[in-house]
N, C-alpha and C positions, 0 to 999 in steps of 0.2 A: 656327447657334447660336440659342438661345432669346433673345428680347428680355426685358428686365428685368421689365416688367409680367406677361408670360406666365409667367416663371419663378416670380414670387411667387404667382401663381394655382396653378401646379403644386405648389408647397410646401403650399398650403392643402389641395389635393386629397389629397396624400400623407398629410398629417397626419390628415385624416378617415379615410383608409383604414386607417392604423395604429390609430387609436382604435377603429374599428369591429371590427377584427381582435381587438384585446385584449379588448374588451367581449364578443365572441362566445366567446372562449376562457375568459373568466372564468365566463360563464353555463354553459358546457359542463362546467367542473370542478364547478360547483355542482349539476349534474344537471338543468339547465333545458333544455327542448326548443328546438332550432333547426331550422328547415325546411332541407332539403337544398339547395334552389336558392339560399338566402340565405347558406349557410355559405361562408366564405372559406378555402379550402385553399391550399396552396402554389402550385398552378398558376394559380388565379384571382388570388392576390396578385402573382405574377410578371407575369402578362399586364397587369393594371391598372397596375402600376408602370411597365412598359415603355411603356404607352400614355400615361402622364402625362409621363415624362421622355424618352422616345425610345430610340434604339438605343444610347446611351452606357451604359445600364444593363447590367451583366454578370450572368450567371446565378449565379456563385459568390458575388458580393457580396449579391445578393438572398437567396440561400439562407442565407448567414450571418446576415443581418439577421432573416429570418423565424424561424430557429432560436433566435436570441437572445430575441425577444419571446415565443416559444412556451415556452421553458424558464423564463423569469422575466418574469411579466406586469408586474412593477413596475420593470423595468429602464429606466434612462435611455437614451434613444436620440436620435440626431441625424440629420437628413436626409442629411448628407454621407456617412454610413456606407453608404448605398445605392450610392454610387459608389466605395467602397473606401477612403475617407479617414476618418481619426479625429482628433479634436481633441487637440492635444498642445502642447508647448513649441516656440517658434520655433527655438530652437537645440538640435537633437536630440543632437548629439555632446556638448555641454556637459553635458546631463542624464545621458548615459551614463557620463560620467567622474566623476560624483558618487560619494562614498564609499559611500553606502547606497542605491544605485540598485536598482530591482527587476529589471533585466535583467542577466544575466551574459554577457559577451562571451567566446566560445570561440575561441581563436586556432588551436588545432590539436587533433587527436584521433588516437587510435591504436586499431586493432582488434586484440584479443588473442584468439588461438586456441591450441588445443593438440591433440595427436594422438589423445587418448583419445576424443573425440567424433567418431564416424564416421558419425553419422546425425543427422537433424533432432531438435533438442532445444530446451528452453526454460529460461532461467534463472529460478528461482523465489525465490531469495534472494541478497542481496549485502550484506555487512557489512564496514565499515571498522574495522580494529583499529589505532588511532593509535599506541599505545605500542610496538607491534612493527613498524609501518610495512608492513603488508600488508593484503590484501583477501581475504575468504572468499566464495566463491560456491557455490551448490548448484543443480544442474539438475534438471528434473522427472524425468528418466529415470535419475538416480542417480550423477551425477558431482560429487563434492566437490573443490573446488580452492582452493589458496592462491596468490594472485599476490603475489609479493614484489617491490617496487619498489626495485631496486638498480642503481646506476650508470646511471640514466635508461633502463633497459630492464627488462622484466618476466620474472621466472622463475616458472614455475608448477609446483606440486607436486600433481598430480591423484590422486584415489583413486576408483576405480569401485566403487560399491556396487550390487549387483543380487542380491537374494535371492528376490524374487517380483515380481509385477506392480505392487506399490504404488508410487505416485509420491511423490517428495519434495515437501513443501509449504513448507519454510522452514528456515533455518539461523541459527546465531549462534556466538560464540566465548566459551569459558569462561575467564576471565582467571586464576583460581586454579589450576585443573587444567591450564591451557594445552592445551586440545584443542577440537575443533570438535564442536558438537552440531547435529544435523538431525533432522527429524521426517518420517515418512510417515503414511499413513492409520491404521496400527495399531502403529507402531514408533518408538522413540527410538534414534538412532544417535549413538554417541560415537567420534570418530575422533582417535586420537593421531598427529597428523601428524609429530611429531618422530621416530617410529620407522618412517619410510617405507622403510627398508632391511630391516626385520625383519618377522616374522610376528606374528599376534595383536595387531594395532594398531587393531582396531575392535571395539567392544562394542555388542551389540544388546539393547535392553530391550523385551520383548514378552510377551504381547499387551496393548496398551492398550485400555481399555474402549470408547472412542468414536473416531471419525475425527479425527485431529489436523490442524489447519489452519494453525497459526502457532506460533512459538516465540520466546522472548527470554530473555536472561540478566539476572539481578538482581544488580547490582554493589553490594555492601555492604562497606565498609572494615573493619567489626568482625568479619567472618567469614572468617578465614584458613584455608586448607586445604580449603575446600568452596565449591561454587557452587550457587546456587538457580536453577532453570529454570522459567519460566512458559510454559504452553501453553494454547492455546484449541482447542475441538473443535466438531464439527458438531451438538452437542446444546445448545450455549450454556454449557457448563461451562468454567471456568478452572482449570487444574491447577497445583500447585506441587510440583516434584520437587527434592529436595536430594541432590546428589552429592558424595561425598568420595573421597579417594584410596584409601581402604579398599575401595571398591566394585570397583576394578580388580583387586584381589587375589582376588576370589571365584573359586573353581574350579567354575564351573557351565557349562563349555563343553560344548555338545552336539555339536559337530563334531569333526573330526580335530584332532590336536595341532598340525599345521602349517597349520591353517586361519587365514585372516585374520580371521574372525568369531568372536567369543565371544558366545553367546546367554545373557542373564541373564533370569530370570523376573521379571516386573513385580511379582508378589505379594511379593517379598522387599524391595521399596522402600516407604517410607512416602510415599504420594502424597496430598497434601491437595487437595481440589477443592471447588468451590462453583458452583452454577448461577446465573449472573448475567444471562443473556439467554434469550429465547424462540426465538432463531434462531441461525445460525452465529456463533461468536466468531471474526471474520475477522482481528483483529489484537490483540496484547497488547504492552505496552511498559512497562518500569519507568522512572519519572521520578525520578532520584536527587535533583534539587533540591527536589522536593516530598515525598520519602521515601514514595512510594506508587506504585501501578501503575495503568495505565488499560487498558481493554479496550473494543472496539466491535463492533457487530453491525448487520446489516440489519434488526434488530428495531426497529419504530417506537416502541415504548414504552420498552424498556430499551436505548436506542441506544448510550449511552456511560456507562461506569461508572468511577469514580475512588475508590480505597480504599487503606488501609494493608495491605501484604502480610501483616503479622502477624495480621490479622483475617480472612484468607481462610477459615480453617476455622470461623469463628463464623457465627452467623445474625443478627448485628447489622445494622442498616440501613446501606446504602452511599449514597454520593453518585452519583446517576444523573441523566441528562438524556435527554429525549425529543426526537427529531428525525424529522420525517416521512420515511418510506422509509429510515430508518436511517443509519448512519455506516460508511463503508468504510475510512477512514484518518484518522489524527490524529497530531499532533506537539506538542511543547512548546517554547516559546522562553523561555529564562531571562532574556534581556535585556529583553524586553517583558513578561514574566510573564503570558503568555497561552497558552491551549491552542487550537489550530486544528483543526477537523474538516472532513473532506470526505465528502459523501454521494453 
């Protein structure tokens, strides 16, 4: 074990190493030249740290520390992190039992599968429908499923959609029409899950102008008998599609009468759209508490947009925020009255 004076000296050396590393990375981001032999990469950082503290230093802890200061040059760091320890409250369990703790304890978990998926697939969307007590999922290769939580066990109602090679990119539930909506690269899918024992229970709206990347439902209490659907595409547009029960009565089926799919021409629908980003619109969400919608993109200039849905067809200025390297996800907390974004 290290003597106390030697350990204090080791801490000073480690502090200088961290400061030098952060300084070099700051200069590098500013485009300033650094000689190769002086540059501190991970291997040099790890070797120097091990020399300072000895064999007690573990590779994964050093790697986590180095990644932390590399991703955030202003991050607050403590020397104990290099040994895998983090400063916290003395009574860990008491903090976990607090009502508004940041950590959720999971007591048990259940894996849910069904027989429709016979090959490797990926879940692309999952939506909880609280008032009906079930969960909707969509897989990349075309399986739409409703998991109904009854009697502490899950019952699944899967529907397999496969018309071409297009992948499903997202899904949501339409509360007024009581059906599932999903989007692919050029298609909007409407699945009437209630008619699972009959035919013609899926409507396909195609072709869409651009590649659709995300979808969400707009819940407005003053609009009964119809649902508004927001979609983002790969050209930075946000689309607004209004669906009513009358649309399901259209006789535009291009397949056989006993087919599960009825194909509807997208030109017969009034789709309002507006270009809000210069890159992919990766997520759209309607925030009912604010009576507006949000959309985000990897675009560094028009990263996050917040606006009234009724103004989507106008060219009026919108509330937008710039975030370096864009925004990939966001959500709103009504209790705290804040919007949180992740980039």
